[in-house]
Backbone as JSON Lines, residues from 0, in Angstrom:
{"i":0,"aa":"Y","n":[-6.52,-19.38,24.34],"ca":[-5.96,-20.54,23.69],"c":[-4.45,-20.47,23.75]}
{"i":1,"aa":"K","n":[-3.83,-21.6,23.9],"ca":[-2.38,-21.69,23.88],"c":[-1.92,-22.02,22.47]}
{"i":2,"aa":"F","n":[-0.88,-21.33,22.02],"ca":[-0.29,-21.6,20.72],"c":[1.2,-21.33,20.81]}
{"i":3,"aa":"M","n":[1.98,-22.35,20.51],"ca":[3.43,-22.26,20.58],"c":[3.88,-21.71,21.94]}
{"i":4,"aa":"G","n":[3.21,-22.21,23.0],"ca":[3.58,-21.84,24.35],"c":[3.1,-20.48,24.81]}
{"i":5,"aa":"K","n":[2.34,-19.78,23.97],"ca":[1.87,-18.45,24.34],"c":[0.34,-18.45,24.43]}
{"i":6,"aa":"D","n":[-0.18,-17.63,25.36],"ca":[-1.62,-17.44,25.43],"c":[-2.05,-16.52,24.31]}
{"i":7,"aa":"R","n":[-3.13,-16.89,23.65],"ca":[-3.73,-16.04,22.61],"c":[-5.11,-15.64,23.11]}
{"i":8,"aa":"I","n":[-5.35,-14.35,23.2],"ca":[-6.62,-13.86,23.7],"c":[-7.37,-13.21,22.55]}
{"i":9,"aa":"F","n":[-8.56,-13.73,22.28],"ca":[-9.39,-13.18,21.21],"c":[-10.08,-11.93,21.72]}
{"i":10,"aa":"D","n":[-10.24,-10.92,20.86],"ca":[-11.02,-9.74,21.24],"c":[-12.47,-10.14,21.48]}
{"i":11,"aa":"M","n":[-13.03,-10.92,20.57],"ca":[-14.39,-11.42,20.72],"c":[-14.47,-12.82,20.12]}
{"i":12,"aa":"L","n":[-15.12,-13.71,20.83],"ca":[-15.42,-15.04,20.32],"c":[-16.88,-15.31,20.63]}
{"i":13,"aa":"I","n":[-17.67,-15.51,19.59],"ca":[-19.1,-15.74,19.74],"c":[-19.42,-17.06,19.06]}
{"i":14,"aa":"V","n":[-20.06,-17.96,19.8],"ca":[-20.41,-19.28,19.27],"c":[-21.92,-19.46,19.38]}
{"i":15,"aa":"N","n":[-22.54,-19.88,18.29],"ca":[-23.95,-20.23,18.29],"c":[-24.02,-21.75,18.24]}
{"i":16,"aa":"R","n":[-24.37,-22.34,19.35],"ca":[-24.41,-23.81,19.43],"c":[-25.54,-24.41,18.6]}
{"i":17,"aa":"D","n":[-26.59,-23.63,18.35],"ca":[-27.7,-24.12,17.54],"c":[-27.32,-24.28,16.07]}
{"i":18,"aa":"T","n":[-26.49,-23.38,15.56],"ca":[-26.1,-23.43,14.15],"c":[-24.68,-23.99,13.95]}
{"i":19,"aa":"N","n":[-23.98,-24.27,15.05],"ca":[-22.58,-24.74,15.0],"c":[-21.68,-23.76,14.24]}
{"i":20,"aa":"R","n":[-21.9,-22.47,14.49],"ca":[-21.07,-21.44,13.88],"c":[-20.33,-20.65,14.95]}
{"i":21,"aa":"G","n":[-19.09,-20.32,14.63],"ca":[-18.27,-19.52,15.53],"c":[-17.72,-18.31,14.79]}
{"i":22,"aa":"L","n":[-17.65,-17.18,15.49],"ca":[-17.13,-15.94,14.92],"c":[-16.06,-15.39,15.85]}
{"i":23,"aa":"I","n":[-14.87,-15.2,15.3],"ca":[-13.79,-14.53,16.02],"c":[-13.67,-13.14,15.42]}
{"i":24,"aa":"I","n":[-13.77,-12.12,16.26],"ca":[-13.58,-10.75,15.8],"c":[-12.3,-10.22,16.41]}
{"i":25,"aa":"D","n":[-11.41,-9.78,15.55],"ca":[-10.15,-9.17,15.97],"c":[-10.22,-7.7,15.58]}
{"i":26,"aa":"T","n":[-10.21,-6.82,16.57],"ca":[-10.38,-5.39,16.3],"c":[-9.02,-4.7,16.18]}
{"i":27,"aa":"K","n":[-8.98,-3.72,15.29],"ca":[-7.78,-2.92,15.06],"c":[-8.19,-1.45,14.99]}
{"i":28,"aa":"W","n":[-7.35,-0.6,15.49],"ca":[-7.59,0.85,15.41],"c":[-6.48,1.48,14.59]}
{"i":29,"aa":"Y","n":[-6.86,2.24,13.57],"ca":[-5.88,2.95,12.75],"c":[-6.42,4.33,12.41]}
{"i":30,"aa":"E","n":[-5.55,5.3,12.4],"ca":[-5.96,6.63,11.94],"c":[-5.99,6.68,10.42]}
{"i":31,"aa":"S","n":[-5.13,5.95,9.79],"ca":[-5.19,5.75,8.35],"c":[-4.78,4.3,8.15]}
{"i":32,"aa":"G","n":[-5.17,3.73,7.05],"ca":[-4.91,2.31,7.09],"c":[-4.86,1.59,5.79]}
{"i":33,"aa":"G","n":[-5.43,0.43,5.86],"ca":[-5.35,-0.55,4.82],"c":[-5.08,-1.87,5.48]}
{"i":34,"aa":"R","n":[-5.28,-2.92,4.73],"ca":[-5.04,-4.25,5.29],"c":[-3.57,-4.49,5.53]}
{"i":35,"aa":"S","n":[-3.32,-5.34,6.5],"ca":[-1.96,-5.7,6.86],"c":[-1.82,-7.21,6.81]}
{"i":36,"aa":"V","n":[-0.74,-7.67,6.21],"ca":[-0.48,-9.11,6.15],"c":[-0.33,-9.67,7.56]}
{"i":37,"aa":"Q","n":[0.27,-8.89,8.44],"ca":[0.45,-9.32,9.83],"c":[-0.91,-9.54,10.51]}
{"i":38,"aa":"N","n":[-1.86,-8.65,10.26],"ca":[-3.2,-8.81,10.84],"c":[-3.89,-10.04,10.27]}
{"i":39,"aa":"D","n":[-3.75,-10.26,8.96],"ca":[-4.31,-11.46,8.33],"c":[-3.72,-12.72,8.94]}
{"i":40,"aa":"D","n":[-2.42,-12.73,9.15],"ca":[-1.75,-13.88,9.76],"c":[-2.28,-14.14,11.17]}
{"i":41,"aa":"Q","n":[-2.5,-13.06,11.92],"ca":[-2.98,-13.2,13.29],"c":[-4.38,-13.81,13.32]}
{"i":42,"aa":"I","n":[-5.29,-13.32,12.51],"ca":[-6.65,-13.87,12.53],"c":[-6.66,-15.3,11.99]}
{"i":43,"aa":"N","n":[-5.8,-15.61,11.02],"ca":[-5.67,-16.99,10.55],"c":[-5.2,-17.91,11.68]}
{"i":44,"aa":"T","n":[-4.26,-17.45,12.47],"ca":[-3.78,-18.24,13.61],"c":[-4.91,-18.49,14.59]}
{"i":45,"aa":"Y","n":[-5.69,-17.45,14.89],"ca":[-6.81,-17.61,15.81],"c":[-7.84,-18.62,15.27]}
{"i":46,"aa":"C","n":[-8.15,-18.52,14.0],"ca":[-9.11,-19.45,13.39],"c":[-8.59,-20.88,13.43]}
{"i":47,"aa":"N","n":[-7.32,-21.04,13.14],"ca":[-6.69,-22.36,13.16],"c":[-6.76,-22.96,14.57]}
{"i":48,"aa":"L","n":[-6.47,-22.16,15.58],"ca":[-6.52,-22.64,16.96],"c":[-7.93,-23.11,17.32]}
{"i":49,"aa":"L","n":[-8.93,-22.3,16.96],"ca":[-10.3,-22.66,17.28],"c":[-10.74,-23.89,16.49]}
{"i":50,"aa":"K","n":[-10.38,-23.96,15.22],"ca":[-10.77,-25.1,14.38],"c":[-10.16,-26.4,14.9]}
{"i":51,"aa":"N","n":[-8.91,-26.35,15.35],"ca":[-8.27,-27.55,15.9],"c":[-8.95,-28.02,17.17]}
{"i":52,"aa":"D","n":[-9.49,-27.07,17.95],"ca":[-10.14,-27.41,19.2],"c":[-11.61,-27.76,19.02]}
{"i":53,"aa":"K","n":[-12.27,-27.12,18.07],"ca":[-13.72,-27.29,17.85],"c":[-13.96,-27.63,16.38]}
{"i":54,"aa":"K","n":[-13.6,-28.83,16.0],"ca":[-13.64,-29.23,14.59],"c":[-15.03,-29.14,13.96]}
{"i":55,"aa":"H","n":[-16.08,-29.24,14.77],"ca":[-17.45,-29.23,14.26],"c":[-17.94,-27.83,13.9]}
{"i":56,"aa":"L","n":[-17.23,-26.78,14.31],"ca":[-17.71,-25.42,14.07],"c":[-17.4,-24.93,12.66]}
{"i":57,"aa":"D","n":[-18.35,-24.21,12.11],"ca":[-18.15,-23.44,10.87],"c":[-17.64,-22.07,11.34]}
{"i":58,"aa":"I","n":[-16.38,-21.79,11.1],"ca":[-15.71,-20.63,11.7],"c":[-15.52,-19.51,10.69]}
{"i":59,"aa":"T","n":[-15.78,-18.28,11.16],"ca":[-15.47,-17.07,10.4],"c":[-14.55,-16.21,11.26]}
{"i":60,"aa":"G","n":[-13.48,-15.74,10.65],"ca":[-12.6,-14.78,11.31],"c":[-12.85,-13.41,10.71]}
{"i":61,"aa":"C","n":[-13.05,-12.43,11.56],"ca":[-13.38,-11.08,11.1],"c":[-12.35,-10.09,11.61]}
{"i":62,"aa":"L","n":[-11.7,-9.39,10.69],"ca":[-10.87,-8.25,11.06],"c":[-11.77,-7.02,11.02]}
{"i":63,"aa":"L","n":[-11.9,-6.35,12.14],"ca":[-12.75,-5.17,12.24],"c":[-11.86,-3.96,12.48]}
{"i":64,"aa":"Y","n":[-11.67,-3.17,11.42],"ca":[-10.83,-1.98,11.5],"c":[-11.69,-0.79,11.91]}
{"i":65,"aa":"A","n":[-11.31,-0.13,12.99],"ca":[-12.03,1.06,13.45],"c":[-11.25,2.3,13.01]}
{"i":66,"aa":"Y","n":[-11.95,3.23,12.41],"ca":[-11.36,4.49,11.94],"c":[-12.17,5.65,12.48]}
{"i":67,"aa":"D","n":[-11.55,6.8,12.53],"ca":[-12.29,7.98,12.97],"c":[-12.68,8.85,11.79]}
{"i":68,"aa":"K","n":[-12.87,8.23,10.65],"ca":[-13.31,8.92,9.44],"c":[-14.22,7.97,8.67]}
{"i":69,"aa":"P","n":[-14.97,8.48,7.73],"ca":[-15.82,7.57,6.94],"c":[-14.98,6.5,6.26]}
{"i":70,"aa":"S","n":[-15.53,5.33,6.17],"ca":[-14.79,4.21,5.58],"c":[-15.14,4.04,4.11]}
{"i":71,"aa":"S","n":[-14.22,3.44,3.4],"ca":[-14.43,3.19,1.98],"c":[-14.63,1.71,1.7]}
{"i":72,"aa":"M","n":[-14.45,0.87,2.69],"ca":[-14.51,-0.57,2.5],"c":[-15.58,-1.15,3.41]}
{"i":73,"aa":"D","n":[-16.47,-1.93,2.86],"ca":[-17.46,-2.6,3.69],"c":[-16.9,-3.97,4.06]}
{"i":74,"aa":"N","n":[-17.22,-4.96,3.3],"ca":[-16.74,-6.3,3.57],"c":[-15.88,-6.75,2.41]}
{"i":75,"aa":"I","n":[-14.68,-7.18,2.71],"ca":[-13.8,-7.75,1.68],"c":[-13.56,-9.2,2.05]}
{"i":76,"aa":"P","n":[-14.29,-10.13,1.45],"ca":[-14.09,-11.54,1.79],"c":[-12.71,-12.02,1.35]}
{"i":77,"aa":"S","n":[-12.18,-12.93,2.12],"ca":[-10.9,-13.53,1.79],"c":[-11.06,-14.49,0.64]}
{"i":78,"aa":"E","n":[-10.03,-14.63,-0.16],"ca":[-10.05,-15.6,-1.26],"c":[-9.14,-16.78,-0.96]}
{"i":79,"aa":"E","n":[-8.68,-16.86,0.29],"ca":[-7.78,-17.94,0.66],"c":[-8.53,-19.25,0.78]}
{"i":80,"aa":"D","n":[-7.84,-20.34,0.5],"ca":[-8.42,-21.67,0.6],"c":[-8.09,-22.22,1.98]}
{"i":81,"aa":"T","n":[-9.0,-22.02,2.94],"ca":[-8.79,-22.5,4.3],"c":[-10.05,-23.21,4.77]}
{"i":82,"aa":"D","n":[-10.0,-23.73,5.98],"ca":[-11.15,-24.39,6.58],"c":[-12.08,-23.4,7.27]}
{"i":83,"aa":"W","n":[-11.86,-22.12,7.06],"ca":[-12.68,-21.08,7.66],"c":[-12.77,-19.91,6.7]}
{"i":84,"aa":"K","n":[-13.72,-19.01,6.98],"ca":[-13.88,-17.8,6.18],"c":[-13.16,-16.65,6.87]}
{"i":85,"aa":"L","n":[-12.59,-15.77,6.08],"ca":[-12.02,-14.53,6.61],"c":[-12.74,-13.36,5.95]}
{"i":86,"aa":"V","n":[-13.15,-12.41,6.77],"ca":[-13.8,-11.21,6.26],"c":[-13.19,-9.99,6.94]}
{"i":87,"aa":"T","n":[-13.29,-8.87,6.26],"ca":[-12.76,-7.61,6.79],"c":[-13.83,-6.54,6.68]}
{"i":88,"aa":"Y","n":[-14.0,-5.79,7.76],"ca":[-14.94,-4.67,7.77],"c":[-14.23,-3.44,8.3]}
{"i":89,"aa":"E","n":[-14.68,-2.29,7.85],"ca":[-14.27,-1.02,8.44],"c":[-15.45,-0.45,9.19]}
{"i":90,"aa":"L","n":[-15.18,0.17,10.31],"ca":[-16.2,0.76,11.14],"c":[-15.83,2.21,11.42]}
{"i":91,"aa":"N","n":[-16.72,3.12,11.06],"ca":[-16.52,4.54,11.33],"c":[-16.96,4.8,12.77]}
{"i":92,"aa":"V","n":[-16.02,5.18,13.64],"ca":[-16.36,5.41,15.03],"c":[-16.87,6.83,15.28]}
{"i":93,"aa":"R","n":[-16.88,7.66,14.25],"ca":[-17.43,9.02,14.38],"c":[-18.9,9.02,13.96]}
{"i":94,"aa":"Q","n":[-19.65,8.24,14.7],"ca":[-21.09,8.18,14.48],"c":[-21.74,7.87,15.82]}
{"i":95,"aa":"D","n":[-23.03,7.95,15.86],"ca":[-23.79,7.68,17.07],"c":[-23.47,6.26,17.56]}
{"i":96,"aa":"F","n":[-23.31,6.11,18.88],"ca":[-22.93,4.81,19.45],"c":[-23.96,3.73,19.15]}
{"i":97,"aa":"D","n":[-25.24,4.1,19.09],"ca":[-26.27,3.11,18.74],"c":[-26.05,2.56,17.33]}
{"i":98,"aa":"N","n":[-25.58,3.4,16.42],"ca":[-25.26,2.93,15.06],"c":[-24.08,1.97,15.08]}
{"i":99,"aa":"I","n":[-23.07,2.28,15.88],"ca":[-21.9,1.4,16.0],"c":[-22.34,0.03,16.52]}
{"i":100,"aa":"K","n":[-23.13,0.03,17.57],"ca":[-23.62,-1.24,18.13],"c":[-24.41,-2.02,17.1]}
{"i":101,"aa":"Q","n":[-25.24,-1.34,16.32],"ca":[-26.05,-2.03,15.31],"c":[-25.17,-2.63,14.21]}
{"i":102,"aa":"E","n":[-24.15,-1.9,13.79],"ca":[-23.24,-2.44,12.76],"c":[-22.56,-3.71,13.26]}
{"i":103,"aa":"I","n":[-22.14,-3.71,14.51],"ca":[-21.5,-4.91,15.06],"c":[-22.51,-6.05,15.18]}
{"i":104,"aa":"R","n":[-23.74,-5.74,15.62],"ca":[-24.79,-6.77,15.66],"c":[-25.04,-7.37,14.28]}
{"i":105,"aa":"D","n":[-25.06,-6.51,13.26],"ca":[-25.29,-7.0,11.89],"c":[-24.19,-7.96,11.45]}
{"i":106,"aa":"I","n":[-22.95,-7.64,11.77],"ca":[-21.83,-8.53,11.44],"c":[-22.01,-9.86,12.14]}
{"i":107,"aa":"V","n":[-22.28,-9.81,13.44],"ca":[-22.46,-11.04,14.22],"c":[-23.6,-11.87,13.64]}
{"i":108,"aa":"N","n":[-24.74,-11.25,13.39],"ca":[-25.9,-12.0,12.87],"c":[-25.63,-12.62,11.51]}
{"i":109,"aa":"T","n":[-24.84,-11.94,10.69],"ca":[-24.52,-12.47,9.36],"c":[-23.76,-13.79,9.45]}
{"i":110,"aa":"Y","n":[-22.88,-13.92,10.42],"ca":[-21.97,-15.07,10.44],"c":[-22.28,-16.14,11.48]}
{"i":111,"aa":"I","n":[-23.19,-15.88,12.43],"ca":[-23.47,-16.96,13.39],"c":[-24.92,-17.4,13.42]}
{"i":112,"aa":"M","n":[-25.81,-16.7,12.74],"ca":[-27.22,-17.09,12.78],"c":[-27.54,-18.1,11.69]}
């Protein structure tokens, strides 16, 4: 998507045409962390771009933080008043890859099915 003359590339964009739901996943890697206002602004921009282009979609923006240690945060829904939902998940990458894939599938199924 173009925004202010720049290309914006989503890490993942999944659209379910049957349910008219779209999910943008923006992945971040941190050795230690916490939420960042800059990351929130970025996913808001992505959601806004998609909503302006696909007004019929029910859009969720997901910040997916990957850590190499157990996580303390599951899903922290946004409390912002926007035309889309924002959610944040932490993913422990020090686990079996099949578990990682299943966690991502669960996120996707929650927001586009």
